[in-house]
N, C-alpha and C positions, 0 to 999 in steps of 0.2 A: 662230149655230149653229156648232159645231165640226165639223171634217171629220176623216176618217181621217188626212189628211196632217198636220193640227194635232197630233193625238195622237202620230203617229210622230215628229214633230219634237221635241215635248216629252219623249217617251220617250228620244230620243237624248241630249238634254241631261242627263237624269237617269240614264241607263244602265239603264233598266227597260223592261219590256213596256208597250205602249200599254194593254193590258188592266188593268194596275195603276192607271193614271191614271184610266181610265174607271170603275173601281170606286170610287175615291175621290169622283168627281163624282156618281155614282149615290147613294152613301150620304149625302153632304153636302147635296145639293140635289134629288135625284130626277132628275138629268140635265139640268137647266136652270137657268141663272143668272138668268133674268128671269121676272117674273110674266106672266100671260096677255096683257097689253098689249104685250109684247115690248120695253118701254122702261124699265120700273121694275125695278131689280135686286132679287132676293130678299134679304131681310135677316132677321135675328133679333136683336131688341134685348135685351141682357143687363142686367137691372136690378142684379144683384149687382156687375157691373163698373162700372156708372154710379156706384153707391154708393161703391165703392172709389176711383174717379177723382175724385170730388167730396168725399171725406172724410166721407160719410154725411150731409151737410148737408140733403139733401132726403128723408131716410128717413121723417120724420114727416109732412112736408107733401105728399109725393107717393109713398106706399108702392107704388103700382102701377108706378112708374118706378125707384125707388131702394130697394133691399132689401139688408139686410146678408148675406143668404144667397141661394144659388141657389134659385129657386122656379119649377118648370115651370108652375104655374097662371097665372103672369103673362103668358105667351106668348099672343098673339092670332092670329098667322099672317097671311099675305097682306098685303094693303094696310094692315090694322090695325097691323102692325108699323111701317110708315112713319108712322102717325098717332102712335104711341107715341115714335118717334124725333123727330118734329117737336116734340112737347110737351117732350121732354127737352132738345132743342136750344135751345128757348126759355129754358131754365134755365141750360144750360152747353153751348154748341154743340160745342166740342172734345171734351169728355168724352163727349157723346152719340154723336158720329160714331165715336169710338174704341171705344164700348161695343157696337156692332152688328157682327155677322158678316155678310159681304158676298158676294153673287154665287154663281157655280157651286160654288166650293170653300169658301164660308162662312168666309173669313179675317176675323179681328177687325180693325177699323179701327186698333186700337192697334199692329198689326204693319205699318203702312205702310212703315217703314224697311226691315224684313226682306224686304219684297216688292219692294224696289228703286226706291221712289218718293222724290222729293226732299222731299215734305211730305205731310200728311194730305190736303189738298185734291186734289193730284194723284192720290192713291190713289182717292178718292171719285169724281173725274171718270172715271177708268178703269173703275170699277165700273158707271157708266152708259153707257160707250162700247160695249163689246162683250164677248162671251164669250172672244174671243181675248185681250183684256186680263185677263180673269179667269185664264185659263190662264198667261199670262206671270207674273202675281203669284203663282200657285201654284208654278210652277217655281222662281222666285226665293226664295220662302219655304221650300220644301222643301230647296233647296240651303243656305240660310242656317242652318236648323235642323239640318242634317246628317242628314236623314231619307231621302235618296236610296237609301242602302244598305239601309234597311228595305224599301223598294219593291222593290229588286233581289232581295232574299232572300224576298220576300213574307212578311216578319215582320209580320203584321198587328197583333199586340199591341204590338210595339215602335213601329210607326208610329202607332197609335192613341194611345198614351201620349204620344209627342212632339208629335203634331198637336192632340189634343184635351184633353190633360192626364190626371190620374189617375182622373177620373170616367169614362173610357171604358168600364170594365167594367160599370158601372151601366146603360149603354145598349147594351151588347153590340156596341159599335162595331167591335171586331176580327172578331167573327163575321159581322157584316153585310158588312164589307170582303171577307172570305174567300169568302162566298157570291157577292157581286157579281163578284169577280175570276174565280171559276170559271165563271160564265155568260159573261163576256166572253172568256175564254181558249178556251172551247168554240166560240164564234161565230167567233173568229179562226181556229181550226184548220179549221172547216168551210168557211171562205171560200176 
């Protein structure tokens, strides 16, 4: 579990308000990086990314895991996402791990370098370790992508575009970030 001190420290690194970071983790993961058991990180397995990383060679044999296009109906949620990941890992472990978004900030495994890890396995280990490790990865990723200034300015559309890609509008990601930020900012002022 992250503390107010964790958010303050991360905000200092990024030069933004803690409420901006809290808004991201609320929108990305509902404010928790682990499933109810407290040990299994939240993930979302992306079949279109698995298809891209494997050259589509499993599209026909495993259409529930490998799809040429993003397809929301393939998501199963919770522990079932780990079942999908395991099945995909049996086909191509590296591609599978890189095709899932991980933890409190739902960072794709393919971004392990941008998160400051020496290899993919170190990133995965950190995602099982703690939410503090999730926050470390987030800070490194945001700095690497040059998105700290968007958090500083509260440019939610700019941040959403850089963090989640051009499809952010479809999911109203920027609007959700602005709403979550407003709630956390109000709470910080009241405290």
